[in-house]
N, C-alpha and C positions, 0 to 999 in steps of 0.2 A: 507495498499500502503505498503510495505516496507519504501519508506521517511515520513511515517507515525510516524514510532512506536520510540521508547524513550530509545533510542541505546547507551548514555554515562554511559561506570563503568560498564557496563551488561554484561553475560559471554549468548553469543548467539550462536547457537549447529545449526550446517547448514550441512543439507544435499548435497551432491556434487556428481558429477559423476566423479569421479576417476579414471576408471576401463583402462586402459592407453595401452596398450603394450610395451613389453619391447623388448630388447633387450639380448644375451646373459650375458652380462656383467650386467643386468639388471636394464639400462639405458630407458631413457624414449625413444618412437622411434617417436613419439606423441605426440606432447600435445597440442592438438587441444581442448580435452576438457578440461581443464588443464584452456588453455587461454581465454574458454568463461565463467569460473565462478571469472573469474577477476573482472568484474566489481564488482557486489556484493561483495564481500570479499575486494576490494577495499573502496567504500561505507562504509559498518562495518566500517574497521578501521578509515578512515576518521573521521568517528563521534566517535570517542572514545568507540568503542564497543574491547569487548576482547573475538576472530572468534577463536569456536572451532568447525575443521570441522571432518566431517563421511561420512565416502565410504566404500565402498566392490571396491575385486581387483583377477580378473577371481573368479571362484568356484571351491576355495583349498577345500570342502567335496566332492567333488566329483572325486578328483583327488592326494588323501592322498598319500605319501612316501608306500613304500613295507611292513614297518613292520607298517602301518593300521597309521605314522601317521600326521598332517598339515605339509608342506612341505613347514612351516615360511621363509626360506631365500628363495624361493620362488613367494610367497603372499603376502608378509611383506607388507604398505605402505609408509616405511619408503623408498620403492624404488624411490618416489615424490618428497621428503622431498626436495635434494636438487635443482631440476628442479622449484618449486615453491617458493622455498627461492632466487631461480635467476630469477625470472620472477618479485616477490615484491621488488627484492631489500632488503631484512632484512633477516635474519635468524628463518625459521621457525620449531618451536620444534615438538617432538614427541615423544607419549603416546605409549607405547610394550604390550596397549590392550585396548580396547575401552570399560569399562564399569571395575569398584570396585575400590578400597579406594586409589591406586598410583594414578589413574586416578582422582578421585579429590583432590584429592593431587600438585598433577600437576594445575590441572584448580585451585584452590585456588589461588595460586602462579603467574598467570597469573596477567598484568600489561595493562592496556589501552593500547592499541594498538599492542597487542601478536597476533599472530594463531600458534595454536596444530592441527596440526594432529591425530586421533584416529590412533587405533590400522585396521586392515582389520576388519568391522562387519562381516563377514561373518567364521570367525573364527569361530564364534558362530552358533550351525542350529537352535536355533533360531530366526537369523537374516530373517530366509527363513520364516522361522513356521510362521509367525506375535504374535511372543511371548509377550502377554502382561504383563510378569512382566521384561523382556528381552529389552522390548520400556520403561517397567520408571525407569531399572537401567538406561540406558541412556537420560533419560529426567531429573532426579533427578539434575542433574550437573550445567543446562542452566537454565538462568531465559526467553529468545527466542526461540523458533524452526521457523529456512527458510526451505524450501526447493527449493534446485538451480540445483534438477537432473534429470532435463525432462525424462532422459536417462531411468530413474527408475519407475518412473510415473506409471508404470502398474502393478508395483508388491503391492502386502497387505506385503509388511517387515516389520517389526520392525521399521527400521532405517527413511522407505518413507511413512511410514504410519501408521500407530501406537501408534508414537510417538508423534504425532499430538496431539494425548485424552487427553496428558497433560499436555496440556499448555491452553487458553484460547485465547478468539478470536482476544484480542488487545494485546498477545502475540506470534501472531507463524504466518506465512505469505510464499508468493512466495518472490525468489529471484527475481534479472532481468532480466534472464538467464528462470528461468522457466517463469516466465510475459511474455517474448518477444515470446518466444513456445505458448503459452497456444494463441496469439492474435496472429498469421499470421497461427498457424495452423485452426483454430476460419475464420478466413476471406478464409481462401481456402473450409471448411469446409459451411461455414454456408450463405457466398458473393460472390461466385467465378466470377469475370466479363465473359459474353461471348464474344469469343467462348473460352472453358476450356477444352487444351488437356490432361491426364493424358496419362504419359507415365512409363509404366509398363514395368521390368525384372526380373529378376533372374533365380531360377532353375524348382518351383512347383507350375501349378493352386494351390493346395490347400492349399499353403496359405494366399495365394491373393483373396480366398472365397468373405468373405465379406469387403472385398475394393471395389471386382469388383459389388460386389450388389449397395454399395452404389455410384459409381460412375456412373453405369445405369441412377441415377437419375439426377445424379448434371451435369456429365462429357458431353461431345457434341463432341467429338475425345477420341478413346480411342487408343495408338501405344503399340501394347505388343510383346516384342523381348527377349530377353535366351532362357531358356530348356523347360522354362512355354509354347515358342509357338508351338513346335514343337505339345503338346498333341491337339494344335485349328485346326494342318493344318494335322495331323492322322485322324482328326473326320471329315476334310471334304474329307476322303480317299486321302491325301496326302503319296508321300510316301517317309519314313522321315528316312531309316536305321536304324545305331543303332546310333541316338538322344535320346537324353533325353525326356521318355514318361513314361503317371501317363495313364496305362492300365483303371485304375475302374474310370475316369474321360473323358474320351471319349464323355457319356451323358452329363455331365457336360455343357464341353465345345459348344457341339451344342448346348446346350437351352439355355446359354449364348448369343453365336454369334444372334438365332435367338430373345431372349429378345433385342438388338439391335439393329435386323431389326427394330423388331417391337415400338420402340420408337424414329423410325428415327435418331437415333445416328449412327456414327460407328466406325468402329474397322479395325486397320492396323493394319497386320498379319504384316513379312519380305519377301517378295516377291523372296527374292536370300540370300546363305545364303556360310558365308564357312565355307568348311567342312573340315575333316582329317580324315586320317587312323588314326587315334590312338589318345587318347585325352592325348596329352605331346603337351609342347609346337615348339618339332622340329622334328610334326610329318607331311607325305606332307598334303598338302593340294590344293585347290581349289573353288573354285565360281560354285554354280549351285543354276538350282528352290527351294526350301524350302520345294516343294512339289517332288520332283526327285531326292531325296538324291538316293545312290546307296548304298543298304547291303554292310555292312563293311566299311560303313561310318557314322561318324557323325556328324552334325551342332553342331559348336563351339563359331561363331560369324555371324554378317548379317550382308551382302556382300555391292557391289554398290550401287546394286541397287535400296535400302530397306533405308542406308542409306540417300537417295537423299529424295526417298519420305521422309520418318522419321523428313528431315528439311523441305520439302515445308507443312510441318503439322506444324510440332511446331512454323514455318514463322506466320501463320495468325493466333497463337492464344494471346489471352489479361490475360490469368491464365493458368500456366502452372504448372503439379504436376509431379517429377518425384522419381520413388522409382525401383532400379536393374536393372545390370546391363544387357546388350543388348547379354553380350555371356560371357565368360571363360577370364573374365578380368584380371586375373594374370598368364596368360599365356600372353605376349605381343606382340607376332603373331596373340594372336586374342580381343586383346584388340581396334582398331582401332573401330570398330562398339562401342561401349559404350563411346570412348574420342567423335567421331564423335557425339554422341547425345550432350555431355558437352558444346561443340563447339557449337552447335545449341540452346540448351536453354543459353544461354550465348551473344549469336546473338540479340537474339529478346527479352534478357529483359533488354535490351541497350532502350528498348523508356517505355518513359512514360508511355504509356499507358497499360503495360504484366507487372504483379507480377508474378515467379516462386519463388516455393518452392522447396528447395533438402533434400531426408531421405534415409540417410540406405548407410551401410557400404561401400558395394562398390560404390554407386550413388559415395556420399560424397569422396573417396578418389578419386574418377576420376574427379572429379570436382578443388581440392587439386594441383591433378598432370598437370589439364593441364595449370592451373594457372590464373587458368578463375573463382577462389572463390566471388574474387570481384567484380563480375558483374550478382551473380544473386544476389538478393530481398536478398533471405533467406535462410541457410544452417541449416536445423535442427542438433540439434546434441540423440537424436531417434530415435532410426529407429525401433523396436515391438513397442514403444509409440506411435509413430507418427502414425503408422500405425492404430492404433485401437482405440487414435481415430479418427481418419479418416475416421474408419469401426460406429462411432459414438455410440461408448461406454465412462461408465464411468470411469475413472482412478479414483485406489484408491490415489495414492499419491493425486493425486487434491480434489478429495472429499474431502479429511481429513484437507485441509486448508478450503477451500469452505465452510463445514460443513453441 
């Protein structure tokens, strides 16, 4: 455990997830991921450590400037320094690279209790390639390695997995956030209290196939909303107009519905939908049955009957998992269903008998926007990582520490 490591005077390389949204002035607009990392950082500082933070920010090598070079102004982690300095109430230092002699000099000059952020690890293609030499270069200046970036634990990158190979078992561990993520996700994966209700949304069935397969074994009831619901509606002969459809997944949808029936489980699709004449917030809209959407119209949110039904299902749950919005959440006129589900889960979570976990960008954003985040049992910082964990996969970032 983190608290068992000898910290005082040591240089601790901490992989955090500071991949945060920025505005046009490169100011942090949502500091959730930074705040979540604070307990680990403060723990190490209070124990006299020298903290060296590593992270990525965006995908700089996929979004090069017109001249083919990295847009360092846009993707530098220096943008995070003011926010972290404010949250820690101390000046955070910055290195304009993540490997090399200049970084070594910066680290060697650190005092106990100092915090240094290294430049974006994804400025190097070796990071995402999991290059062993790059991982060694990241590790060479540190005495200890802590992985506190659950959001990237499903990536076998140099800083998230391969780097751990350069530290003995008593020189590496999970951060407090990572340990909490694993503990709570394991509770849902291995020991869910029945009734277990899984609420799935988002655009595509194909993104959630493996999770649905896992949930067919674990969950008692599945709620499916968002764009992915219309593939299920269409598969049963419904009329969905211009709603989102994965034509090649119709047979899969029928297969899932049959498996649900065979296992004695329940699946809930939206009875009604708020539909629009065009894909924009101000389009003409009306409410119809989800299987009676006319041509030229598209379902962009769940309707009032679906909201009521989903609320009743969630109310009887003792374990709740939520991943994915119920509609086009970024459009305010089509966010009602997603916000209603957030409220239903928060209301159900007030019972000591109920454990709820929410993960995925839009789901977490909805909970935060609703002001109900403190009512949810656990909010995961990992979207893809949480899904893969709950699918039963071994995550490289976790395996690298556990050995």
